[in-house]
DSSP file (Angstrom, degrees, kcal/mol; ACC not computed):
  #  RESIDUE AA STRUCTURE BP1 BP2  ACC     N-H-->O    O-->H-N    N-H-->O    O-->H-N    TCO  KAPPA ALPHA  PHI   PSI    X-CA   Y-CA   Z-CA
    1    1 A M              0   0    0      0, 0.0     2,-0.2     0, 0.0     0, 0.0   0.000 360.0 360.0 360.0 142.2  109.7  103.5   60.3
    2    2 A E        -     0   0    0      1,-0.1     2,-0.5     2,-0.0     0, 0.0  -0.508 360.0-128.0 -71.4 133.7  113.2  102.0   60.7
    3    3 A N        -     0   0    0     -2,-0.2     4,-0.1     1,-0.1    -1,-0.1  -0.708  15.2-162.2 -77.8 121.1  113.5   98.2   61.3
    4    4 A L        -     0   0    0     -2,-0.5    -1,-0.1     2,-0.3     3,-0.1   0.350  50.9 -97.6 -88.4   8.8  115.7   97.7   64.4
    5    5 A G  S    S+     0   0    0      1,-0.3     2,-0.6     0, 0.0    -2,-0.1   0.432  93.0 112.5  94.4  -6.4  116.3   94.0   63.6
    6    6 A V        -     0   0    0      2,-0.0     2,-0.4     0, 0.0    -2,-0.3  -0.905  48.4-163.8-106.7 123.8  113.7   92.7   65.9
    7    7 A E        -     0   0    0     -2,-0.6     2,-0.3    -3,-0.1    -4,-0.0  -0.883   3.6-162.3-104.8 136.5  110.6   91.0   64.4
    8    8 A F        -     0   0    0     -2,-0.4     2,-1.0     2,-0.0    -2,-0.0  -0.878  21.8-129.1-114.9 148.0  107.4   90.4   66.4
    9    9 A N        -     0   0    0     -2,-0.3     2,-0.5     2,-0.0    -2,-0.0  -0.837  35.1-172.6 -95.4 104.4  104.6   88.1   65.6
   10   10 A V        +     0   0    0     -2,-1.0     2,-0.3     2,-0.0    -2,-0.0  -0.864   5.8 178.6-101.8 126.3  101.6   90.5   66.0
   11   11 A T        -     0   0    0     -2,-0.5     2,-0.4     2,-0.0    -2,-0.0  -0.906  25.8-125.1-125.1 153.9   98.1   89.1   65.9
   12   12 A K        +     0   0    0     -2,-0.3     2,-0.3     2,-0.0    -2,-0.0  -0.808  33.5 175.3 -97.4 137.9   94.7   90.8   66.2
   13   13 A S        -     0   0    0     -2,-0.4     2,-0.5     2,-0.0    -2,-0.0  -0.961  27.8-128.8-137.6 159.8   92.3   89.4   68.9
   14   14 A N        -     0   0    0     -2,-0.3     2,-0.6     2,-0.0    -2,-0.0  -0.942  18.6-154.1-108.7 127.8   88.9   90.3   70.2
   15   15 A L        -     0   0    0     -2,-0.5     2,-0.6     2,-0.0    -2,-0.0  -0.899   4.7-151.9-108.4 119.6   88.6   90.6   73.9
   16   16 A E        +     0   0    0     -2,-0.6     2,-0.3    11,-0.1    11,-0.3  -0.810  28.1 167.9 -91.4 122.8   85.1   90.1   75.3
   17   17 A V        -     0   0    0     -2,-0.6     2,-0.5     9,-0.1     9,-0.2  -0.872  38.5-122.6-132.3 161.6   84.6   92.0   78.6
   18   18 A Y  E     -A   25   0A   0      7,-2.2     7,-2.4    -2,-0.3     2,-0.4  -0.935  32.5-147.9-100.5 123.5   81.9   93.1   81.0
   19   19 A N  E     +A   24   0A   0     -2,-0.5     2,-0.4     5,-0.2     5,-0.2  -0.797  22.3 172.9-100.0 133.1   81.8   96.9   81.3
   20   20 A I  E >   -A   23   0A   0      3,-2.8     3,-2.5    -2,-0.4     2,-0.1  -0.943  66.9 -47.1-137.4 114.6   80.8   98.6   84.5
   21   21 A G  T 3  S-     0   0    0     -2,-0.4    58,-0.0     1,-0.3    -1,-0.0  -0.418 122.0 -24.3  56.7-130.0   81.3  102.4   84.6
   22   22 A T  T 3  S+     0   0    0     -2,-0.1    23,-3.0    -3,-0.1     2,-0.3   0.260 122.8  92.0 -94.7  11.2   84.8  103.1   83.2
   23   23 A F  E <   -AB  20  44A   0     -3,-2.5    -3,-2.8    21,-0.2     2,-0.4  -0.811  57.9-157.1-111.2 152.2   86.1   99.6   84.2
   24   24 A A  E     -AB  19  43A   0     19,-3.0    19,-2.5    -2,-0.3     2,-0.5  -0.971   5.4-157.3-125.2 137.7   86.2   96.5   82.0
   25   25 A F  E     -AB  18  42A   0     -7,-2.4    -7,-2.2    -2,-0.4     2,-0.8  -0.956   5.4-160.0-123.6 120.4   86.3   92.9   83.4
   26   26 A N  E     - B   0  41A   0     15,-2.7    15,-2.6    -2,-0.5     2,-0.4  -0.875  18.8-165.3-100.5 111.8   87.6   89.9   81.5
   27   27 A Y  E     + B   0  40A   0     -2,-0.8     2,-0.3   -11,-0.3    13,-0.2  -0.759  13.0 167.6-100.4 137.4   86.3   86.8   83.1
   28   28 A R  E     - B   0  39A   0     11,-2.3    11,-2.5    -2,-0.4     2,-0.4  -0.994  27.3-137.0-148.0 145.2   87.5   83.3   82.5
   29   29 A E  E     + B   0  38A   0     -2,-0.3     2,-0.3     9,-0.2     9,-0.2  -0.868  31.7 170.8-100.2 135.4   87.1   79.9   84.1
   30   30 A L  E     - B   0  37A   0      7,-2.8     7,-2.7    -2,-0.4     2,-0.5  -0.861  32.6-126.1-135.5 171.0   90.2   77.7   84.5
   31   31 A E  E     + B   0  36A   0     -2,-0.3     2,-0.4     5,-0.2     5,-0.2  -0.984  28.4 177.4-117.0 128.9   91.4   74.5   86.1
   32   32 A E  E >  S- B   0  35A   0      3,-3.3     3,-1.6    -2,-0.5    -2,-0.0  -0.978  71.7 -14.6-135.9 122.1   94.5   74.8   88.4
   33   33 A N  T 3  S-     0   0    0     -2,-0.4    -1,-0.1     1,-0.3     3,-0.1   0.848 129.3 -53.1  55.7  36.6   95.8   71.7   90.3
   34   34 A G  T 3  S+     0   0    0      1,-0.3     2,-0.4     0, 0.0    -1,-0.3   0.528 118.1 108.5  79.4   5.4   92.6   69.8   89.6
   35   35 A E  E <  S-B   32   0A   0     -3,-1.6    -3,-3.3    24,-0.0     2,-0.4  -0.904  70.4-120.4-116.4 147.8   90.4   72.6   91.0
   36   36 A N  E     +B   31   0A   0     -2,-0.4    24,-1.7    -5,-0.2     2,-0.3  -0.696  41.3 163.7 -82.0 131.7   88.1   74.9   89.2
   37   37 A I  E     -BC  30  59A   0     -7,-2.7    -7,-2.8    -2,-0.4     2,-0.3  -0.835  27.3-133.3-134.9 170.3   89.0   78.6   89.6
   38   38 A I  E     -BC  29  58A   0     20,-3.0    20,-2.1    -2,-0.3     2,-0.4  -0.938   9.6-159.3-124.5 155.2   88.1   81.9   87.9
   39   39 A E  E     -BC  28  57A   0    -11,-2.5   -11,-2.3    -2,-0.3     2,-0.4  -0.984   4.9-169.0-128.3 142.3   90.4   84.8   86.9
   40   40 A V  E     -BC  27  56A   0     16,-2.0    16,-2.5    -2,-0.4     2,-0.4  -0.974   7.0-156.9-133.0 115.1   89.2   88.2   86.3
   41   41 A D  E     -BC  26  55A   0    -15,-2.6   -15,-2.7    -2,-0.4     2,-0.4  -0.778  13.8-149.3 -90.1 141.4   91.4   90.9   84.6
   42   42 A V  E     +BC  25  54A   0     12,-2.7    11,-3.1    -2,-0.4    12,-0.8  -0.922  17.5 177.4-109.4 132.2   90.5   94.5   85.3
   43   43 A Y  E     -BC  24  52A   0    -19,-2.5   -19,-3.0    -2,-0.4     2,-0.4  -0.966  15.6-147.1-131.9 149.3   91.0   97.3   83.0
   44   44 A K  E     -BC  23  51A   0      7,-2.6     7,-2.9    -2,-0.4     2,-0.5  -0.974  12.5-136.3-121.8 133.8   90.2  101.0   83.1
   45   45 A A  E     + C   0  50A   0    -23,-3.0     2,-0.4    -2,-0.4     5,-0.2  -0.703  23.6 175.3 -85.7 129.7   89.3  103.2   80.3
   46   46 A S  E >   - C   0  49A   0      3,-3.2     3,-1.9    -2,-0.5    -2,-0.0  -0.806  64.3 -61.5-135.2  91.5   91.0  106.5   80.4
   47   47 A G  T 3  S-     0   0    0     -2,-0.4    -1,-0.2     1,-0.3     0, 0.0  -0.517 118.4 -16.7  64.9-132.6   90.2  108.4   77.2
   48   48 A P  T 3  S+     0   0    0      0, 0.0     2,-0.4     0, 0.0    -1,-0.3   0.470 123.4  90.6 -80.7  -1.4   91.5  106.4   74.2
   49   49 A V  E <   -C   46   0A   0     -3,-1.9    -3,-3.2     2,-0.0     2,-0.6  -0.839  61.0-156.2-105.8 135.0   93.8  104.4   76.5
   50   50 A I  E     -C   45   0A   0     -2,-0.4     2,-0.5    -5,-0.2    -5,-0.2  -0.932  16.0-158.8-106.2 118.6   92.9  101.1   78.2
   51   51 A L  E     -C   44   0A   0     -7,-2.9    -7,-2.6    -2,-0.6     2,-0.3  -0.866  12.8-134.0-104.9 128.9   95.0  100.5   81.3
   52   52 A Y  E     +C   43   0A   0     -2,-0.5    -9,-0.2    -9,-0.2     3,-0.1  -0.615  27.7 174.2 -71.2 130.6   95.5   97.0   82.8
   53   53 A I  E     -     0   0A   0    -11,-3.1     2,-0.3    -2,-0.3   -10,-0.2   0.826  48.6 -40.6-105.3 -59.7   95.0   97.2   86.5
   54   54 A K  E     -C   42   0A   0    -12,-0.8   -12,-2.7     2,-0.0     2,-0.5  -0.991  39.8-121.0-165.4 158.3   95.1   93.7   88.1
   55   55 A T  E     -C   41   0A   0     -2,-0.3     2,-0.4   -14,-0.2   -14,-0.2  -0.970  26.2-158.0-111.9 132.9   94.2   90.1   87.7
   56   56 A Y  E     -C   40   0A   0    -16,-2.5   -16,-2.0    -2,-0.5     2,-0.4  -0.839   1.0-159.0-105.8 140.0   92.1   88.5   90.5
   57   57 A K  E     +C   39   0A   0     -2,-0.4   -18,-0.2   -18,-0.2    -2,-0.0  -0.949  20.2 162.8-114.0 141.3   91.9   84.7   91.2
   58   58 A A  E     -C   38   0A   0    -20,-2.1   -20,-3.0    -2,-0.4     3,-0.1  -0.987  43.5 -88.4-153.1 156.8   89.0   83.2   93.1
   59   59 A P  E     -C   37   0A   0      0, 0.0     2,-0.4     0, 0.0   -22,-0.3  -0.322  51.8-103.5 -61.8 147.5   87.5   79.8   93.7
   60   60 A Y        -     0   0    0    -24,-1.7   -24,-0.1   -30,-0.1   -31,-0.0  -0.633  34.8-165.0 -77.1 124.8   84.9   78.9   91.1
   61   61 A I    >   -     0   0    0     -2,-0.4     3,-1.9     3,-0.2   -24,-0.0  -0.936   9.4-157.4-112.2 108.4   81.3   79.3   92.6
   62   62 A P  T 3  S+     0   0    0      0, 0.0    -1,-0.1     0, 0.0    -2,-0.0   0.822  91.2  54.5 -56.3 -34.1   78.8   77.5   90.4
   63   63 A E  T 3  S+     0   0    0      2,-0.1     2,-0.5     1,-0.0    -2,-0.0   0.627  94.8  82.3 -75.4  -9.5   75.9   79.6   91.7
   64   64 A A  S <  S-     0   0    0     -3,-1.9    -3,-0.2     4,-0.0    -1,-0.0  -0.832  71.5-145.8-101.3 125.7   77.6   82.9   90.8
   65   65 A S     >  -     0   0    0     -2,-0.5     4,-2.4     1,-0.1     5,-0.2  -0.358  28.9-106.3 -79.5 166.8   77.4   84.1   87.3
   66   66 A P  H  > S+     0   0    0      0, 0.0     4,-2.3     0, 0.0     5,-0.2   0.914 122.6  51.9 -58.5 -38.0   80.2   85.9   85.6
   67   67 A V  H  > S+     0   0    0      1,-0.2     4,-3.0     2,-0.2     5,-0.2   0.952 108.5  50.4 -61.8 -46.5   78.3   89.2   85.8
   68   68 A E  H  > S+     0   0    0      1,-0.2     4,-2.2     2,-0.2    -1,-0.2   0.895 110.9  49.2 -57.8 -41.1   77.8   88.6   89.6
   69   69 A M  H  X S+     0   0    0     -4,-2.4     4,-2.2     2,-0.2    -1,-0.2   0.914 113.3  46.7 -66.1 -41.7   81.5   88.0   90.1
   70   70 A C  H  X S+     0   0    0     -4,-2.3     4,-2.8     1,-0.2    -2,-0.2   0.908 111.1  51.1 -67.3 -42.0   82.4   91.1   88.1
   71   71 A E  H  X S+     0   0    0     -4,-3.0     4,-3.1    -5,-0.2    -1,-0.2   0.903 108.7  52.0 -59.6 -40.9   79.9   93.2   90.0
   72   72 A A  H  X S+     0   0    0     -4,-2.2     4,-2.6     2,-0.2     5,-0.2   0.935 110.1  48.7 -62.5 -45.6   81.3   92.0   93.4
   73   73 A L  H  X>S+     0   0    0     -4,-2.2     4,-2.6     2,-0.2     5,-0.6   0.949 111.8  49.9 -60.6 -46.1   84.8   93.0   92.4
   74   74 A Y  I  X>S+     0   0    0     -4,-2.8     5,-2.4     1,-0.2     4,-1.9   0.942 112.6  45.8 -56.2 -48.3   83.6   96.4   91.2
   75   75 A E  I  <5S+     0   0    0     -4,-3.1     5,-0.2     1,-0.2    -1,-0.2   0.902 116.8  45.1 -61.5 -39.0   81.7   97.0   94.5
   76   76 A E  I  <5S+     0   0    0     -4,-2.6    -2,-0.2    -5,-0.2    -1,-0.2   0.849 132.5   9.1 -72.9 -38.2   84.6   95.8   96.6
   77   77 A F  I  <5S+     0   0    0     -4,-2.6    -3,-0.2    -5,-0.2    -2,-0.2   0.710 130.1  29.6-122.3 -24.8   87.5   97.6   95.0
   78   78 A Y  I >X<S+     0   0    0     -4,-1.9     4,-0.9    -5,-0.6     3,-0.7   0.642  86.7  85.8-125.6 -20.1   86.5  100.1   92.3
   79   79 A M  H >><S+     0   0    0     -5,-2.4     4,-1.0     1,-0.3     3,-0.9   0.875  91.1  54.0 -54.1 -44.1   83.1  101.8   92.9
   80   80 A Q  H 34 S+     0   0    0      1,-0.3     3,-0.4    -5,-0.2    -1,-0.3   0.830 101.5  59.0 -65.2 -32.1   84.5  104.4   95.1
   81   81 A K  H <4 S+     0   0    0     -3,-0.7    -1,-0.3     1,-0.2    -2,-0.2   0.769 104.1  52.4 -68.6 -22.6   87.0  105.5   92.5
   82   82 A E  H <<        0   0    0     -4,-0.9    -1,-0.2    -3,-0.9    -2,-0.2   0.747 360.0 360.0 -81.7 -23.9   84.2  106.2   90.1
   83   83 A E     <        0   0    0     -4,-1.0    -1,-0.2    -3,-0.4    -2,-0.2   0.439 360.0 360.0 -84.4 360.0   82.3  108.5   92.6
């Protein structure tokens, strides 16, 4: 392939996700403005392609596990699309 004069720094990474149906959820805990929050990236598998859908932000709830938060997002926004 012809080099167009632009070089990119490409690295390999492993993404750990929670899978529900054809959706994948990447959960992470962060601190923003001194407060603990979570972010969850949502992806959809469509054959060999993984599509990014959206990133959700929410307050950190110590009683809620990552699995429970991903399940809640799935039930609220994506379960109907699977049926």
